[in-house]
Backbone bond lengths (Angstrom), bond angles and torsions (degrees), N, CA, C in turn:
res aa  C-N    CA-C-N  psi(-1)  N-CA   C-N-CA  omega(-1)  CA-C   N-CA-C  phi
1 X - - - 1.428 - - 1.525 110.65 -
2 X 1.280 116.63 132.61 1.487 122.22 -178.35 1.512 109.43 -105.81
3 X 1.326 115.52 125.92 1.467 118.95 176.35 1.510 109.30 -123.05
4 X 1.292 116.33 145.12 1.459 121.57 177.51 1.523 108.92 -100.97
5 X 1.369 113.72 143.10 1.457 118.11 176.66 1.532 110.31 -67.25
6 X 1.289 116.55 141.28 1.440 120.00 -179.90 1.543 109.14 -71.11
7 X 1.320 115.95 140.13 1.443 118.27 176.69 1.521 110.41 -88.28
8 X 1.335 117.13 -4.67 1.433 121.49 178.07 1.525 107.65 -106.15
9 X 1.321 116.08 134.20 1.449 119.00 175.75 1.546 109.49 -146.50
10 X 1.306 112.56 157.43 1.485 119.56 178.39 1.539 106.79 -141.76
11 X 1.340 113.84 139.70 1.443 122.10 178.58 1.538 108.51 -117.81
12 X 1.289 116.59 127.47 1.465 123.15 177.19 1.543 106.78 -104.64
13 X 1.332 117.26 121.03 1.451 122.80 176.22 1.548 109.41 -108.59
14 X 1.320 114.55 122.68 1.468 118.48 173.75 1.537 106.41 -91.68
15 X 1.379 114.25 119.05 1.460 118.86 -175.09 1.519 108.56 -136.13
16 X 1.330 116.13 152.15 1.442 121.14 174.13 1.515 112.21 144.93
17 X 1.299 115.23 -157.72 1.442 121.84 172.14 1.521 110.16 -151.53
18 X 1.300 115.09 -173.75 1.465 119.49 -172.59 1.518 114.41 -45.13
19 X 1.296 117.35 123.45 1.451 122.38 176.57 1.514 116.44 86.41
20 X 1.338 117.96 -13.38 1.455 120.54 -178.84 1.509 111.64 -146.03
21 X 1.304 115.68 80.84 1.480 121.45 177.22 1.502 108.87 -103.22
22 X 1.308 117.75 143.68 1.463 122.69 -178.92 1.509 109.60 -134.30
23 X 1.335 115.12 155.53 1.442 122.54 173.16 1.544 107.52 -104.80
24 X 1.320 117.77 120.22 1.410 122.61 -178.98 1.564 110.52 -106.24
25 X 1.311 116.26 137.92 1.467 121.84 171.99 1.522 106.91 -133.75
26 X 1.312 118.69 133.51 1.434 121.51 -179.74 1.528 112.29 48.77
27 X 1.311 115.91 43.91 1.463 122.04 177.90 1.514 114.45 65.61
28 X 1.349 117.11 13.14 1.477 120.46 175.91 1.527 108.45 -107.87
29 X 1.322 115.66 128.43 1.464 120.41 179.84 1.512 110.61 -91.47
30 X 1.330 114.81 140.01 1.452 119.14 177.41 1.503 109.78 -92.29
31 X 1.352 115.24 -162.74 1.456 119.87 -178.29 1.541 112.36 -66.04
32 X 1.327 115.67 162.52 1.485 121.01 -177.58 1.520 108.87 -86.32
33 X 1.352 114.61 144.86 1.457 123.11 176.13 1.537 108.00 -121.35
34 X 1.288 117.08 152.08 1.472 122.40 -178.64 1.506 114.30 -73.83
35 X 1.360 115.72 -22.80 1.480 118.72 -179.03 1.510 110.78 -139.25
36 X 1.292 115.17 158.09 1.479 120.28 175.42 1.504 112.08 -61.86
37 X 1.308 115.22 -35.60 1.482 120.50 -179.73 1.493 111.52 -65.29
38 X 1.363 117.63 -40.73 1.445 121.76 177.89 1.541 111.72 -64.61
39 X 1.332 116.67 -40.14 1.466 120.38 178.08 1.515 108.57 -67.58
40 X 1.327 120.20 -38.33 1.423 122.42 178.10 1.536 111.21 -62.84
41 X 1.314 117.80 -44.20 1.480 120.89 177.18 1.507 111.20 -61.08
42 X 1.340 118.10 -36.21 1.478 120.39 174.96 1.517 111.06 -64.64
43 X 1.348 116.51 -42.36 1.472 120.61 -179.79 1.529 110.23 -64.45
44 X 1.315 117.75 -37.32 1.465 121.71 179.45 1.519 110.23 -65.31
45 X 1.321 117.26 -42.50 1.449 121.47 179.36 1.534 109.98 -62.75
46 X 1.346 117.05 -45.68 1.454 119.66 177.12 1.496 112.82 -65.57
47 X 1.313 118.26 -38.15 1.438 121.91 177.97 1.512 111.51 -65.05
48 X 1.303 118.01 -37.03 1.471 121.85 177.31 1.522 110.47 -59.76
49 X 1.306 116.94 -43.25 1.481 120.16 176.26 1.499 111.84 -65.57
50 X 1.313 118.15 -39.02 1.481 121.96 -179.27 1.543 109.90 -65.97
51 X 1.337 115.84 -40.70 1.462 120.19 177.45 1.504 111.58 -59.35
52 X 1.353 114.61 -45.89 1.457 119.92 178.55 1.508 111.13 -60.61
53 X 1.318 117.26 -29.66 1.491 121.02 -179.06 1.515 110.62 -88.72
54 X 1.330 119.10 5.13 1.466 120.71 174.21 1.500 117.33 95.02
55 X 1.322 118.19 10.31 1.437 121.51 -179.01 1.533 111.45 -85.77
56 X 1.362 115.97 150.02 1.467 120.81 164.50 1.523 104.49 -79.40
57 X 1.335 117.89 140.96 1.471 121.92 -174.85 1.499 111.47 -126.84
58 X 1.336 116.84 138.29 1.465 124.30 171.83 1.522 106.87 -131.03
59 X 1.340 115.85 131.82 1.466 120.88 174.64 1.528 106.80 -116.86
60 X 1.341 117.35 125.68 1.459 122.16 -178.83 1.534 108.68 -116.03
61 X 1.351 114.65 122.24 1.467 120.75 -178.12 1.509 107.45 -128.46
62 X 1.326 118.90 125.73 1.477 119.99 179.20 1.528 110.12 -69.33
63 X 1.344 114.33 148.60 1.451 118.51 173.05 1.499 110.96 -83.03
64 X 1.332 116.66 -179.64 1.466 120.07 177.85 1.494 111.12 -70.99
65 X 1.353 117.22 134.90 1.463 119.18 179.79 1.545 110.84 -104.95
66 X 1.303 118.16 -20.73 1.440 121.13 179.71 1.514 109.33 -142.40
67 X 1.320 115.07 155.78 1.489 119.90 172.79 1.518 107.63 -102.83
68 X 1.298 117.12 -178.71 1.474 121.69 179.21 1.541 109.06 -63.74
69 X 1.289 118.52 -24.31 1.457 122.49 -179.81 1.516 112.47 -86.80
70 X 1.327 118.63 -7.44 1.430 123.05 177.96 1.529 115.23 89.27
71 X 1.334 117.68 0.87 1.443 121.52 175.86 1.522 111.83 -81.05
72 X 1.305 117.67 148.75 1.459 119.80 178.78 1.512 108.08 -64.76
73 X 1.337 114.90 136.29 1.463 121.83 -179.65 1.512 107.57 -130.72
74 X 1.345 117.98 104.59 1.429 120.03 -178.63 1.526 109.67 -82.42
75 X 1.309 119.21 -19.25 1.473 123.86 179.46 1.508 111.29 72.71
76 X 1.308 119.27 10.84 1.451 122.36 -179.60 1.514 110.82 -107.46
77 X 1.310 116.04 138.86 1.430 121.71 173.56 1.518 115.95 79.99
78 X 1.303 119.04 6.03 1.425 121.59 179.81 1.530 111.07 -117.61
79 X 1.317 115.72 139.71 1.442 120.70 170.08 1.530 103.74 -84.71
80 X 1.349 118.02 105.47 1.434 122.42 -171.73 1.534 113.29 -62.00
81 X 1.332 116.90 -22.61 1.482 116.73 -179.14 1.527 110.02 -76.87
82 X 1.328 118.70 -22.78 1.441 119.97 -177.90 1.505 114.30 -120.22
83 X 1.362 118.44 -16.15 1.451 120.59 -176.89 1.493 112.53 72.29
84 X 1.344 118.03 24.44 1.445 121.44 -176.89 1.534 107.74 -111.95
85 X 1.363 118.33 132.90 1.484 117.99 174.53 1.491 113.23 -54.48
86 X 1.310 117.34 137.58 1.456 121.55 -175.73 1.523 111.42 -59.13
87 X 1.352 118.40 -29.89 1.421 121.68 179.80 1.523 112.73 -67.98
88 X 1.346 118.61 -15.15 1.452 121.97 178.21 1.490 113.93 -99.01
89 X 1.324 117.59 -1.35 1.452 121.11 177.68 1.508 111.08 -79.00
90 X 1.341 118.29 148.02 1.457 120.21 -179.57 1.533 113.06 -65.40
């Protein structure tokens, strides 16, 4: 089966900080959401419609940059339930 890449694409960027997260497309910011997760769900709903309309879709969501203690938290390589690097798990 041969498929052609879509010439139309849209990127949804989830941006903001605590209490005011927004979904931006083409440098336009949408309404504010109380949490990053709520903004992400909004981006997914919009992306679903765009996919149906034949667009290529990208959703960009930043990871956690700090923890409650203020240390950098990349969220990578740790089993969050135990705080143990995945490489050290059996």
